[in-house]
C-alpha positions, 0 to 999 in steps of 0.5 A: 566376067566369065565364071571359071570352071571347078578345078578337077584335083584337090589337094588333101592333108595326109594323117599318119596315125601315131601308132604307124609312126612308132612302128616304123621308129621301133623297125628302124632301131631293130635294123640299126642294132642288127647292123651293129651286131653283125658288125661287132660279130664280124670283128669277133670272128676275124680277130678273136685276140684284138682285146688281149692283144690291146692289152698287151700293147698297152702293157709293152708300151708302160714297159718301154717307157720304163725300160727307157727311163731306166736306159736314161738314168744309166746314161747319166751314170755312165757319163758322170763315171766317165767323167769322174774317171777322166778327172781322176786320170788327169789329176793323176797325170798331173800328181806324176808330172809334179812328182817327177819336177820334184826330183828334178829339184831335189837332184838339183839341190844335192849337187847344189849341196855337193858343189858347195861342200866341195868349195866351202867344206871343211874337206875342201880345197883351198883354191883361188881363181879357177874355171869349176865347170863348162856344160852346154845344153841344145837350144835348137837348130845350131844354137848352144846355151852355155853355163860356165861356174867360176870358183875361189875359196882361198880369199874368204871375202875377197871379191874376183872380177874380170873378163871370161872368154872361150873357143871351141875345137871340132871337126868341120868338113872332116877337118881340124877347126876352132871357133874364138869368141867372135865367130861363135858370136857370128860378131868379130869384135864382141866383149868379152863376159864381165864376172864379179864374185865372192865364192862363185858366179855361172855365167850363162850365154848362147853361142852359135856352131856352124852347121856341120860342126862336131865341138869336142873340147872348150877352152875357157880363158879368165882374164884381169887386170893382173892375171890370165887364166886358162881352162880345158874342157871336153864338150859336155852337154848338159841333158837336163836343159835339152 
């Protein structure tokens, strides 16, 4: 086996002294400190009021949060007051409606008292079976509700019984016209309305007038086994019932 010649190069481990390494670290730290100081100095030159602005920003943010809380509280109070005002207004409207209703009821009671006084009061005229009043109220379209009041105070305790019907006179297409009981109910042969009372009775119902018919007078007829009574009235509209 041939002998190999010795290598021309050798690997030699380099040894750096501890003193040189420490010096290198100190130089690097000084360089880094100079860079940081230069950056801070440059920032201070570029924005000398940055710190103060930051403090003012934080203060403004705190004030803004406080103002928002106040606005929310005021909104809540406003909503509460608005709702309270709405409730008060609604209660006032309901009270006004109730008062108006009570006024109407009071007026009706006064009219009833006046009616009773005329019928059975000490100064009331003694009278047999009679048609006291005739009133009509519109029910929409050509339909009319009627109320016929019958009275008697001559024979106290006696019962008045019979049948009632009425006719309506007026103008239709420029001519005088008369509608009988069957025409008013749009059915020929409609039976008359019965009644039976001791002192008074209100007969109510509804009839229909032809389109264009203008009512002027009403003739109410009462019939019994041995009597017949008729009384004429002007056409009267009860606005309170309309």
